[in-house]
C-alpha positions in Angstrom: -54.0 -34.3 -12.5 -54.9 -32.9 -9.2 -51.5 -34.0 -7.9 -49.8 -31.8 -10.4 -50.1 -28.4 -8.6 -47.2 -27.2 -6.4 -48.6 -28.1 -3.0 -48.7 -31.7 -4.1 -45.6 -32.0 -6.1 -43.6 -34.3 -3.8 -46.5 -36.7 -3.6 -47.2 -36.5 -7.3 -43.6 -37.0 -8.3 -43.4 -40.3 -6.3 -46.5 -41.7 -8.1 -45.4 -40.4 -11.5 -41.9 -42.0 -11.2 -43.5 -45.3 -10.2 -45.9 -45.1 -13.2 -43.0 -44.2 -15.5 -41.3 -47.5 -14.7 -44.1 -49.3 -16.6 -45.0 -46.5 -19.1 -41.7 -45.0 -20.0 -42.9 -43.9 -23.4 -45.9 -41.9 -22.1 -45.1 -38.3 -23.1 -47.8 -36.8 -20.8 -46.3 -38.7 -17.9 -42.8 -37.4 -18.8 -44.1 -33.9 -19.0 -45.7 -34.2 -15.5 -42.5 -35.6 -14.0 -40.5 -32.7 -15.6 -42.9 -30.1 -14.2 -42.8 -31.7 -10.7 -39.0 -31.5 -10.8 -39.2 -27.8 -12.0 -41.5 -27.0 -9.0 -39.1 -28.7 -6.6 -36.2 -26.9 -5.0 -33.6 -25.5 -7.3 -31.2 -28.4 -6.6 -33.7 -30.9 -8.0 -35.1 -28.8 -10.8 -32.2 -29.9 -13.2 -33.5 -33.4 -13.0 -36.4 -32.3 -15.2 -34.1 -32.2 -18.2 -34.1 -35.9 -19.4 -37.9 -36.1 -18.9 -38.7 -32.9 -20.7 -36.1 -33.6 -23.4 -37.7 -37.0 -24.2 -41.1 -35.5 -24.2 -40.0 -32.7 -26.5 -38.2 -35.1 -28.9 -41.2 -37.3 -29.3 -44.1 -35.0 -28.9 -43.1 -31.3 -29.2 -46.6 -30.1 -29.6 -48.0 -31.8 -26.5 -47.7 -28.7 -24.4 -47.6 -25.2 -26.0 -45.0 -24.0 -23.5 -42.8 -27.1 -23.6 -39.8 -25.2 -25.1 -40.0 -22.7 -22.2 -40.1 -25.6 -19.6 -37.2 -27.3 -21.2 -35.2 -24.0 -21.3 -36.0 -23.5 -17.6 -34.7 -27.0 -16.8 -31.5 -26.5 -18.8 -31.0 -23.2 -16.9 -31.4 -24.9 -13.5 -29.0 -27.6 -14.7 -26.4 -25.0 -15.6 -26.6 -25.6 -19.3 -26.9 -21.9 -20.2 -26.1 -22.2 -23.9 -28.9 -24.8 -24.4 -31.2 -22.7 -22.2 -30.6 -19.6 -24.3 -31.2 -21.5 -27.5 -34.5 -22.9 -26.2 -35.7 -19.6 -24.8 -35.0 -17.9 -28.2 -36.8 -20.7 -30.1 -39.7 -20.3 -27.8 -39.8 -16.6 -28.1 -39.6 -16.8 -31.9 -42.5 -19.2 -32.0 -44.9 -16.7 -30.5 -46.7 -13.9 -32.1 -46.2 -10.3 -30.8 -49.7 -10.5 -29.3 -48.8 -13.7 -27.5 -45.6 -12.2 -26.2 -47.5 -9.4 -24.5 -50.6 -11.2 -23.3 -50.4 -15.0 -23.4 -52.6 -17.4 -21.5 -50.5 -20.0 -19.8 -51.7 -23.6 -19.7 -52.5 -25.2 -16.3 -49.5 -27.4 -16.6 -47.1 -24.5 -17.1 -48.8 -22.1 -14.8 -46.8 -22.9 -11.7 -43.4 -22.6 -13.5 -44.3 -19.2 -15.0 -45.8 -18.0 -11.7 -42.4 -18.6 -9.9 -40.6 -16.5 -12.5 -42.7 -13.3 -12.5 -46.0 -12.0 -11.5 -48.9 -11.8 -14.0 -49.0 -8.5 -15.9 -52.4 -7.6 -14.6 -55.0 -8.7 -12.0 -54.0 -11.4 -9.6 -56.6 -13.9 -10.8 -55.7 -13.8 -14.4 -53.5 -16.3 -16.1 -52.4 -13.9 -18.8 -48.7 -13.1 -18.7 -46.3 -10.7 -20.4 -44.3 -13.7 -21.7 -41.9 -11.5 -23.7 -40.7 -9.9 -20.6 -40.4 -13.2 -18.7 -38.4 -14.8 -21.6 -36.2 -11.6 -22.0 -35.5 -11.8 -18.2 -34.4 -15.4 -18.5 -32.3 -14.8 -21.6 -30.5 -11.9 -19.8 -29.9 -14.1 -16.7 -28.5 -17.0 -18.9 -26.4 -14.6 -20.9 -24.8 -13.2 -17.7 -24.5 -16.6 -15.9 -21.1 -18.3 -15.8 -21.0 -22.0 -16.5 -20.1 -24.2 -13.6 -16.4 -25.0 -14.1 -14.0 -27.3 -12.4 -11.0 -25.7 -10.8 -7.7 -26.2 -12.5 -6.3 -29.6 -11.5 -3.1 -29.6 -9.4 -0.1 -31.0 -11.1 1.1 -34.5 -10.0 4.9 -35.0 -10.3 6.5 -38.4 -9.7 9.8 -38.1 -7.9 12.4 -40.8 -7.4 13.6 -41.0 -3.8 17.0 -42.6 -4.5 18.6 -46.0 -4.3 15.6 -47.7 -2.6 13.7 -47.5 -5.8 10.7 -45.9 -4.1 8.7 -43.4 -6.0 6.4 -40.9 -4.4 3.9 -38.5 -6.0 4.1 -34.9 -5.1 0.7 -33.3 -5.6 0.6 -29.6 -6.4 3.0 -26.8 -5.8 3.6 -25.7 -2.3 3.9 -22.1 -3.3 0.7 -22.1 -5.4 -1.5 -22.1 -2.3 0.1 -18.9 -1.1 -0.4 -16.8 -4.2 
């Protein structure tokens, strides 16, 4: 468990992934792998989705903030609709007191810490979770999904008596619009 904290995530992730090869149904291990990916750079954070999703599907109560973690992974992955859904489920599962002053588990602490500062003294682990979740909901609501550009048309053209066929890709004038 000492390897779980952010300064050791790259080391921990390697060992957790190796262990997962033999213990692929260990939900605690799946959770740790997911959190390590969330603590990695933003390009790797989306890799947390399959691990946290499996953990959530088989053991939704393993970690009290699992819905938040899964929502965060969906957000990093660009799945904003799923992220919004999980953020709302998470928010609805908390009491008004928890939304204002919730103690975050040691496993989730690093993920919450990267999203917003604690609502009070630096050494506390109490967070204004309602504000954090509202911030993420607003960000996901405004985010535009990653879309592929419109494909260029491919038009086969007969070149005459030789029987040769060539493909003309795109429209020469389209690039100049």
